[in-house]
C-alpha positions in Angstrom: 128.4 78.0 157.3 127.4 80.2 160.2 129.1 82.9 162.1 131.5 81.6 164.8 131.6 82.6 168.4 133.5 81.4 171.4 131.8 79.4 174.1 132.6 82.2 176.6 131.0 84.8 174.4 128.0 82.6 173.7 127.5 82.1 177.5 127.8 85.8 178.2 125.5 86.8 175.3 123.1 83.8 175.0 119.9 85.8 175.1 121.2 88.2 172.4 122.4 85.4 170.2 119.1 83.5 170.5 117.2 86.7 169.5 119.5 87.3 166.5 119.1 83.7 165.3 115.3 83.9 165.7 115.0 87.3 163.9 117.6 86.9 161.1 117.7 83.1 160.6 121.5 83.3 161.0 123.2 80.1 162.2 125.8 80.4 164.9 128.7 77.9 165.5 129.9 77.9 169.1 133.5 77.0 169.4 135.7 75.8 172.4 139.4 76.3 172.0 138.9 77.1 168.3 137.0 73.8 167.7 133.3 73.9 166.6 131.2 72.2 169.3 127.5 73.0 168.6 125.3 75.1 166.3 122.5 77.5 167.3 119.9 77.4 164.5 116.4 78.8 164.1 113.8 76.4 165.5 112.1 76.2 162.1 115.4 74.9 160.6 115.7 72.3 163.3 112.1 71.1 163.0 112.5 70.8 159.2 115.7 68.9 159.6 114.1 66.6 162.2 111.1 65.9 159.9 113.4 65.1 156.9 115.4 62.8 159.2 112.4 60.9 160.3 111.2 60.6 156.7 114.6 59.2 155.7 114.5 56.6 158.5 111.0 55.6 157.5 112.2 54.9 154.0 115.2 53.0 155.3 112.8 50.9 157.4 110.6 50.2 154.4 113.6 49.1 152.3 114.8 46.8 155.1 111.4 45.3 155.4 111.0 44.8 151.7 114.5 43.1 151.5 114.4 41.2 154.8 114.5 37.8 152.9 117.2 38.8 150.4 120.7 37.5 150.9 123.4 40.1 151.5 125.3 39.0 148.4 122.3 39.7 146.2 121.7 43.1 147.8 125.4 44.0 147.4 125.4 43.1 143.7 122.2 45.1 143.1 123.6 48.1 144.9 126.9 47.9 142.9 124.9 47.7 139.6 122.8 50.7 140.6 125.9 52.7 141.5 127.5 51.9 138.1 124.3 52.9 136.3 124.2 56.2 138.1 127.9 56.8 137.3 127.3 56.2 133.6 124.6 58.8 133.4 125.6 61.9 131.5 126.2 64.9 133.7 
């Protein structure tokens, strides 16, 4: 979890906040009326997150393609069996 700042403070100090995030790697949460609204993160963190996200969606697309002819009931039963197998594994 990052440090929290108000939207007003972030607006007034945006340059300083950006520099701090860039130099320290700190993550800043910007709040409005006490509610978290956005996060300011180092660009490297964002780019890494975006790459992982794209990789995940590529895997999902591969699984969809591989199972395009399978009936939903077969898929559901295989998922349920896999979940049970994972839950039975020793921790």
